N, C-alpha and C positions, 0 to 999 in steps of 0.2 A: 642581662640575662632575655627580662619580658622585653625589650626596646628589641633584642636582637628576633624575637616573635613574631614582635610586629611586622618584622622586614619580610622576614617568611610569611607572613599572611600575605602584605601587599606584594609579596612578587607571585603569589601565584594566583593572584586575578588581574592582577594591572600590569601588562605586559607593557604601556607605555611609560614606567615606573621604573624600567629594567636597569636603567644604566644612572641614574642618580643616587645620591648619597641618604646615608641612612638617616641624617637631621631633616633631610630634602621631601623626605618621604613623609616624617613626622609630622613635619611642617604644612607639606598634602593633606595628610588628617586631618589635622586639624583646621586647616582652612575649609576643609570643603568630607564634610563627618559623613556622605551618602555614600565615599568610597567603600563604608563599612559594611553598606546597607545588598553591596551584590552578593549575589549566591556564591559564588567562590570564597568569600570572607566569610558567611555567614555559614557556608558548610567547613569553615576552617577554624572556627570558631568555634564551633557544638561541638569539634570531634575533640576539642581542649580546654572543652569546659569554661570558656569565659566568656563576659557578655559584655559588646559594647562599650556600655557605659563605664566595663573595668579598664578598658583599653583608653577612653577619654579621663580617667582619674590616674590615670598612670602618667601621660604625657603632658597630662595638662591641671594637676592637680588644685592647683589655686583656683584652677577658674571653672566654678563649678554654673559659672551660666551656659558655660559653652552645652551642658546636658540636657540642658530647660530649652535647648533653642533644638533637640534634635526633631522634637515632633511639632505637627502642626495637626487638631482636628481637622479634617476635611468634611467632619458628617456632618449631613444638611440637621438643621435646626428642626426640634420637636415644638410643633405649633400645637404641640397641648400640654396642658400642666393639669396637680390639679389641687382643687383651694376646699377647701371645707368637707370634702367626700365627694364633689360633683366635678363633673368634667368642665374645662374651661376650655377655650379654641381662642385664639386670636385669628380674624375673617381677614383683616384685609394686611398689618403687618407682624410680622415676628423677630424677635432678635432676643438670644441666647446665649450670652456669653460664657457663664458657669467662672470655672477655675483652666479656660482651653489658650494656652496664648498667641496671643496674637502678633504674626508675624511686624516689626514696627513700618518695613523697608517695603511691604504689601502693597500694589496699587489697590488702592479702594474707592469705587463708585461712591460721585455723589450721589445717589439716595442711600445707599448701605451707611454715609457717614452723614446722611440728614436723620436716617432713623438710630443709630446712636445719639444725636442729639437728642430727641423727642425722647430716650432713656431714662437720661439723665432727668427732663422734665417732669418723669411719673414718681413724683414723691408728691405721697397725696397728705394731706392736714386737714384732717374732716373733723367735723362736730356733729353733736345730736340734732337731728333735723323733724321740727314739727310739723304739721301743718298749716299751710297758710289761710291767714282767717280766723283763725280757734281765739284767736285773743278779743276779739273783737265783741266776742260773746260772753266776755271777762267783766266788760263796763257793764255795773249794778245800779247806775244810775236812770231812773224811771222821767216816762215822759212826764212833763209839765204841762197840763192840758190848758192850763188858766194862762199861760205866757203865749201859746198859740191862738190864731183866729181860725176859725170854722171853716172850715172846708167847705165850698159849697153844692161838693156832694154827698156830704155826712147825708146820709139820711138818719131819720130823726126814729127813738124808738123808746117801748116804755122804759119810765123813769128819769129820761131825760129830762133836763129842770129848763125850762124857758122863760126867759126874761126878757117882759113887754115896759119900755120907756115911751112912756107922751109926756107931752109937752108944748107949750102954746097955747090959746085958750085956755087947757086945764091940763092940770098936770098931776098925770098918775104912776105909777112903777108895779108891777106886778110880775112876781116871780111863782109859776105855775110848770107843778111836775106832770108829765103824761101818766096818766092811771092805764089802767090793764086794759082799757076798751081803747085806748090812742087817743084819745080825748084830752083837752086842755080845758076851764071851765073860768072862761074870763067873765069878770061882773060889768056887768050892765049888758052881756051878748049872752052867752050859756055857754054850754059845751061849744067845742070845736076839733073836728078830727084832724089829727096830720100828723098821727104814724105812720110810716113806710114813705113818706113826703122824704127829697132831697132836700136841704135845710132853704137852700136859694128857693124853692118850689114853694117851703113855709111861710120864706117872708112875705114875698107878694101874699101870697094866700091870705095871713091872717090881717093884715094891710092892707087890703080889699075891703075885707070883714069890719072892719073900724074904722074906717074912715066915714062911716055916716055916722054910725053913734058919736064918733069922738070929733066934729067938725072943728075946723080949723084949728086941727093940732097936728104936729109932724110924730111920726111913731119908728121908734127904734126896735129890733125886734135881735134876738140873740138867745145865747147858749151857756146861764149860768155852771150849771152842773153837766158834766156824763153821765150817762147811762152804766153800767158796767154788763158785759155779757160772755156765753161758753161759745169758747169753742175747741175743736178735738186736735190734739198733735197726736200725729201716729209715725212711725217709718225709724229709723237712727239717727235717733235722740235721745240724749243721757236721760232724762224723765220725761217720757211718753204719758199721756190723761188727757185729762178735760180740765182746763184754764178758764177763770172768771179773771177777766182782762178786762181794760177800758173799752168803751167802744168808739173813741179814735184810734186804736192801735194796730200799727199794721204785721204784716209778717215778720220782720225785722225784730218790732216789738215781745213777741211772742216767743221769741227765740231767743232771745233778751231773760224773759223771763226763767225761758227752762234750761235755762244754762249752755244751749248751744246743742250742737250736734256729734256724736260719737266719730271715733277717729275714720268707719269707712262710710259715714253718711256724703252725702253731695247736698254743698252747695251752690252748682252749676244747675239744677234742675229741682227746685222743692216750686211742690204743687200744692193749690190751692183749690180745693174742689169747694162745689155750691148749689144744692139739690142733687148732689149726686152725678154732676158733670162737670168735668174742668174747666176753672174759671178762668186763670192763667198759670202759667209756667217762670219763675224767678232765677234767675242765675246772680248769686251773690258779688261774683267779680266786678258786675257791671261798677258795682257802689264802691268795693274796695281798691279796684283798681282805677277808675276815671272819677271816683266821686259821684255818678251818674244813678242818683237817689228814684231810682221809678218805679219803685216799691213801693207808690203809695196809696196801694190798695186797700179801701181800709175793711177790717174785717165786718162780718156780722153773726151772728147768733146762729149757731150749729155749723158755724163753716168747719173743712176739714180740713187739716195742714198735713200734706205726708212728702217726709221726709227720705226717699229712695237711697239705695247704695250707691257711692259713686263706682262707676265705670271702671275707671280711667283714673290712679293713682301712681305720679312718679315723683321723683326727689331731683335733687339738681345741689351738687355743695361744690368747694374749690373756690374758683376766683368769678363770683358773680356778685351781685351789689347785696342780693336775697337769698339767700340758700334758703330750700324749704321744701316740703312736700307740694307738694302743685296737683289739682285734678285740671285735667282736662278733657276735653269735648270729641269726640269720632273720628271730625274733621281735621283736630289742629296738632301739631307740629312741633318738631324742639324748636324750631322759631319762633312759635306763640308760647314755649316755656322761655324760653329766653328773655324773651318780654317781658312776660308774670315775671322772671326772676329778678329784675331789674339790668336785666343785661351785664354784658363780660365785663370787669374791671378794667384799667390800661393797661395792667402788666398781664394779663391773662394771653393765654396763646389760642390763635384763631387756629389752632394745624391740630388734630387727634383729641377730637372731644370722646373721651371713653362713655360708651354705654353698653353697662353688663344688664342681663337680660337671663332671663330662666327661659327653660324652652322643657315644653310637653314634662315637668315635674319630675325632670330625669338629670338637666345637667346648667350649666349657667357659660353661656353665650358673652363674648367681651368686642364690640365693633368699635371701630374708631370711624369719627365724621367730622369733619373738616366744615367752617362756620359756613360755607358757601353753599353747602350742602344741608341747610339744617331746614329751609324750607320747605323742602321735600319728602323732610326724612319722616316717614310718622312711628312715634314711643307705642306698646305697649304696656298692658297695666304691671307695676312693680317695678319695672325698669329703672336705675339705675343711673347718671349721666353726673359726669365729672369734670370740670377746667382745672387745666394744668394753667400754673403759673411762671414764666418764660424765664424768668430771676433770676432759678435756679443755677440753672446754663449758663448764663451769662458771668455767673460769679467764679464757677467751678474752673472755665477751662476755655479756649479762644481756640477752634475749630479752621484750619484752613483747609482746602481744596480742591481739586483741580490737578492742572499740571505737572504737579510740583513731587 
């Protein structure tokens, strides 16, 4: 009875099938279900209270795949999704299949297939990231001043102990502390003012004064013990305050003694002030990245070391050799960040680095950047970068595209 109805429906809207058999009509519907989409067929089915799926289930009850093949979603892909209450937009490329059926026989452009490959790659394996360089200050070892030569530029101050060794026609050895007046009292000579002199200047000065007293002798001048000084440490540090440190100390030694900086503090713009003026600005990345210990400026009494807030901290994760949070200077780009992170691994994809960025405290934006564009891509504070692995795609599928 139902098959007679189908015949009636088909005859009503398809004059081209008027002279064929009932089985041929049913076969035609099986082969081309769009015949049921015509206005005449839709009207006839509405009149009799049946749907397209009802008809298809009767003519092919065991072939449920036919029902699934009826529709192909032709709506455009939504370029925005919701993530943790924030708007997320895909700037460069977006693709969202969801549960929509994709016709396997439909020709797809190369760009579409490459896009699907990249989506297969988009599986993250993240870890908790920490600030790069913070661990440097966890080493509690102190400087062994006895094992270090005295720098020629070291400035002598109160409580430094000067060692004078005289040998030759007469042998003597003196250990003399610089007093409050800045003098040392040398036997057979008297007081000698040396506080405030550089060590190299003091050596020559002492030898010149004593050569007339100790003739036909050789004189060696050294420092037996260093004095301590008080300096000020302020800004984004764990423990700001006044520190009493060895007079042979640098900013590096001071920050180790102070347990380092806060998570928001700068390692790239450490400021040393002396007598109210900026004497130097120190970039710790030169030491951490290149081993360039250019921070050999010795601190002096009442120096102030200021740690400002870092202006730009970004994180990078995924297939890089050193995932971490890095501090960038204003003119540095994604290429600099990749260098600080030790470069990408051999199994990393050089396409589609993901940059997640907060916009105006309102929404979150996702940008894709390829390796070749990293030199000119500037990052903003709190940007999060992820580098994907290409192995995941290669293990799951083989893609053949083109005229196939």
